[in-house]
C-alpha positions in Angstrom: 71.5 71.4 -28.0 75.3 71.2 -28.1 78.2 70.0 -25.9 79.5 72.6 -23.4 81.8 70.6 -21.1 82.8 67.2 -19.9 83.8 66.2 -16.4 85.9 63.4 -15.0 85.2 62.5 -11.4 88.4 61.6 -9.5 89.2 60.6 -6.0 92.7 62.2 -5.5 91.5 65.8 -5.0 92.5 66.6 -8.6 96.2 65.8 -8.3 95.9 63.7 -11.5 95.3 67.0 -13.4 99.1 67.5 -13.0 99.5 64.9 -15.7 97.7 67.1 -18.2 99.7 70.2 -17.2 103.0 68.3 -17.4 102.0 67.1 -20.8 101.7 70.8 -21.9 98.0 71.6 -21.7 97.5 75.1 -20.4 95.2 75.2 -17.4 92.5 77.7 -16.6 91.3 78.7 -13.2 89.5 76.2 -11.0 86.6 76.9 -8.6 84.6 75.6 -5.6 81.0 74.6 -6.0 79.2 76.0 -2.9 76.5 73.6 -1.6 77.5 70.9 -4.1 80.6 69.9 -2.2 82.9 69.7 -5.2 85.9 71.6 -6.6 87.6 71.4 -10.0 90.5 72.0 -12.3 89.6 73.2 -15.8 91.2 73.0 -19.2 89.6 75.1 -21.9 89.8 73.9 -25.4 88.5 76.3 -28.1 85.0 74.7 -28.2 84.8 72.5 -25.1 85.9 72.6 -21.5 87.4 69.6 -19.7 86.7 69.5 -16.0 88.6 67.4 -13.4 86.1 67.2 -10.6 86.4 65.9 -7.0 84.6 65.9 -3.7 85.9 68.7 -1.4 83.2 68.5 1.3 81.6 65.1 1.9 78.8 66.6 4.0 77.7 68.8 1.2 78.1 66.2 -1.5 76.0 63.7 0.5 73.3 66.3 1.5 69.7 65.8 0.5 70.2 68.6 -2.1 73.2 67.1 -3.9 73.0 63.3 -3.2 70.7 62.6 -6.2 73.5 63.8 -8.5 75.6 60.8 -7.3 78.8 62.8 -7.2 80.0 61.2 -4.0 79.7 57.7 -5.6 81.1 58.8 -8.9 84.2 60.3 -7.4 84.8 57.4 -5.0 86.1 55.1 -7.7 83.7 52.3 -6.9 83.3 49.5 -9.4 80.3 50.0 -11.6 80.1 53.8 -11.1 80.7 56.0 -14.1 83.1 58.9 -13.5 81.9 60.9 -16.5 79.5 63.8 -16.9 78.2 65.5 -20.1 77.3 69.1 -19.8 75.0 70.5 -22.5 73.9 74.0 -23.4 71.0 75.3 -25.5 70.4 78.7 -27.0 66.8 79.0 -25.8 66.5 78.5 -22.0 62.8 77.6 -22.6 63.7 74.8 -25.0 62.2 71.4 -24.1 64.9 68.8 -23.9 64.4 65.5 -25.7 64.5 63.5 -22.4 62.9 63.6 -19.0 64.7 65.8 -16.4 64.7 66.9 -12.8 66.0 70.2 -11.6 69.1 70.8 -9.4 69.5 74.3 -8.0 72.7 74.6 -6.0 73.7 77.8 -4.2 76.7 78.5 -6.4 74.4 79.4 -9.3 73.3 82.4 -7.3 69.7 82.2 -8.4 70.7 82.2 -12.1 68.5 79.2 -12.9 68.8 75.5 -12.3 70.7 72.6 -13.9 68.4 70.3 -15.7 69.5 66.7 -15.1 68.6 63.8 -17.3 66.6 61.0 -15.6 68.7 58.0 -16.6 70.1 54.7 -15.3 71.8 56.2 -12.3 75.5 56.3 -11.5 76.1 53.2 -13.7 76.3 55.6 -16.8 77.5 59.1 -17.5 75.5 62.0 -15.9 73.8 64.0 -18.6 72.8 67.6 -17.7 71.9 70.9 -19.3 73.3 74.1 -17.7 71.3 77.3 -17.3 71.7 79.9 -20.1 74.9 82.0 -19.5 76.2 79.8 -16.7 78.6 77.7 -18.7 82.4 78.0 -18.9 82.2 79.9 -22.2 80.3 82.9 -20.8 81.8 86.4 -20.6 83.4 85.6 -17.2 85.8 83.1 -18.8 86.6 84.8 -22.1 90.2 85.4 -21.0 90.9 81.9 -19.8 94.1 80.4 -21.3 93.3 77.9 -24.1 94.5 74.3 -24.0 95.9 72.8 -27.2 98.2 70.0 -28.4 100.7 70.8 -31.2 98.6 73.8 -32.2 95.3 71.8 -32.2 92.8 73.3 -29.8 89.5 72.3 -31.3 87.8 69.1 -30.2 86.3 67.7 -33.3 85.2 64.3 -32.0 84.4 62.9 -28.5 84.2 59.2 -27.8 82.9 58.1 -24.4 83.5 54.4 -23.6 81.8 53.1 -20.4 81.8 49.7 -18.6 78.1 50.2 -17.7 76.1 47.0 -17.5 72.8 48.6 -18.6 71.4 49.7 -21.9 72.0 53.4 -22.8 69.3 55.5 -21.2 67.2 58.1 -23.0 69.4 61.1 -22.1 72.6 59.3 -23.3 70.9 58.1 -26.5 69.8 61.8 -27.2 73.4 63.0 -26.7 74.5 60.2 -29.0 72.7 62.0 -31.8 74.9 65.1 -31.5 77.4 65.6 -34.3 80.9 64.6 -33.3 79.8 62.7 -30.2 79.6 58.9 -29.6 78.9 57.0 -26.4 79.1 53.2 -26.2 79.7 50.3 -23.9 83.2 48.9 -23.7 85.6 47.0 -21.6 86.9 50.1 -19.8 86.0 53.6 -18.8 87.7 55.9 -21.3 87.1 59.4 -22.7 88.7 60.1 -26.0 89.1 63.6 -27.4 90.1 63.9 -31.0 91.6 67.3 -31.7 91.5 68.7 -35.2 92.1 69.3 -38.0 95.0 66.8 -38.0 94.7 63.1 -39.0 94.6 61.9 -35.4 97.4 59.5 -35.8 99.2 60.6 -32.6 97.9 59.5 -29.2 98.5 60.1 -25.5 96.7 58.1 -22.9 96.6 59.1 -19.2 95.0 55.9 -17.9 94.9 54.4 -15.3 95.4 57.5 -13.3 92.9 59.4 -15.5 90.5 57.7 -17.9 91.4 60.1 -20.7 93.2 59.9 -24.0 94.0 62.6 -26.5 94.4 62.1 -30.3 95.7 64.7 -32.7 
């Protein structure tokens, strides 16, 4: 089990992604998630994709199929709702995950499997999910995507995810906390920190409050 991508749910239809592009991050292509009601902007680092996600179709996002994902609430900016999502991948599609799951099978996957979603504490904490084999952003379809980097650093060597959640970490989040280079914890703000290597990480750019993200390199 390893990190595949991270999403940030926003309420401005992705306009805050301009901050990353203006900073100099090369942007890949975005897409629309049929049946899920969301769209995105994507930034491909060498080993991790950062996704800016927003609700494009309220009816789809609040449908019986998609509502359990909590994307409408996460993207609405409501107090107490975590805007973060943690996408995982596994080499063996039959591998049993170390936490209880439910299956989400949206139309845009085209029958190529289902997303396995961790049963956690709800929208108060980051959404943890495992993508179907071959369906992630680093499949053959995205091999030619432009790569994001800062001052020549394009590998994400550490991820820190700080959340204002008022509940203990759930089983799925505790399991992800065991992955090398990843740390989730409670704090006084919602903030995703990506440490790019192999530099010392002494330089910093924070995009909050428009986007709860900071880069260190």
